C-alpha positions as CSV (number, residue, x, y, z in Angstrom):
1,M,162.5,5.9,138.3
2,K,160.0,6.2,141.2
3,I,159.2,9.6,142.7
4,S,158.8,9.5,146.4
5,E,156.0,11.2,148.4
6,P,157.0,14.3,150.3
7,S,157.2,13.7,154.1
8,S,156.0,17.2,154.9
9,K,152.3,17.9,155.5
10,F,150.0,20.8,156.2
11,I,148.5,20.8,159.7
12,K,145.3,22.3,160.9
13,I,145.8,23.8,164.4
14,R,143.6,25.6,167.0
15,C,144.9,28.5,169.1
16,P,144.5,27.7,172.8
17,K,143.8,31.4,173.6
18,C,141.1,32.5,171.1
19,K,140.1,29.1,169.5
20,N,140.9,30.4,166.0
21,E,141.6,27.5,163.6
22,Q,144.3,27.9,160.9
23,I,146.5,25.8,158.7
24,M,150.3,25.8,158.8
25,F,153.1,23.9,157.1
26,G,154.5,21.0,159.2
27,K,158.1,22.0,158.6
28,A,157.7,25.8,159.1
29,S,160.9,27.7,158.9
30,A,159.5,30.8,160.6
31,T,157.6,31.3,163.8
32,V,153.8,30.8,163.3
33,N,151.6,33.2,165.1
34,C,147.8,33.2,165.5
35,L,146.2,35.4,162.9
36,I,143.7,36.8,165.4
37,C,145.4,37.2,168.8
38,G,149.1,36.9,167.8
39,K,150.0,34.1,170.2
40,V,152.9,31.9,169.1
41,L,151.5,28.6,167.9
42,A,154.7,27.0,166.5
43,E,158.4,27.5,166.4
44,P,161.0,26.3,163.8
45,T,163.5,23.7,164.9
46,G,165.4,23.0,161.7
47,G,163.1,20.1,160.8
48,K,159.5,19.7,161.9
49,A,158.1,22.7,163.7
50,K,157.5,22.5,167.4
51,V,153.7,23.0,167.7
52,K,152.4,24.7,170.8
53,A,148.7,24.5,169.8
54,R,146.2,21.7,169.5
55,V,146.6,19.7,166.2
56,L,143.1,19.1,164.8
57,E,143.9,17.4,161.6
58,I,146.9,16.5,159.3
59,L,146.0,17.3,155.7
60,G,147.3,15.0,153.0
């Protein structure tokens, strides 16, 4: 039996307001806020989160 790879990834994003970089889960089930200034960076949609910040890198 083959085990499939998970389709969800972690994403490194940058806040457009304060330029803070942080890592979030691609299928976040809660609103993701910047840890420094509190700006909303991503909102849950039921599947993949709607990212409102710049994606720097997708981490495997």
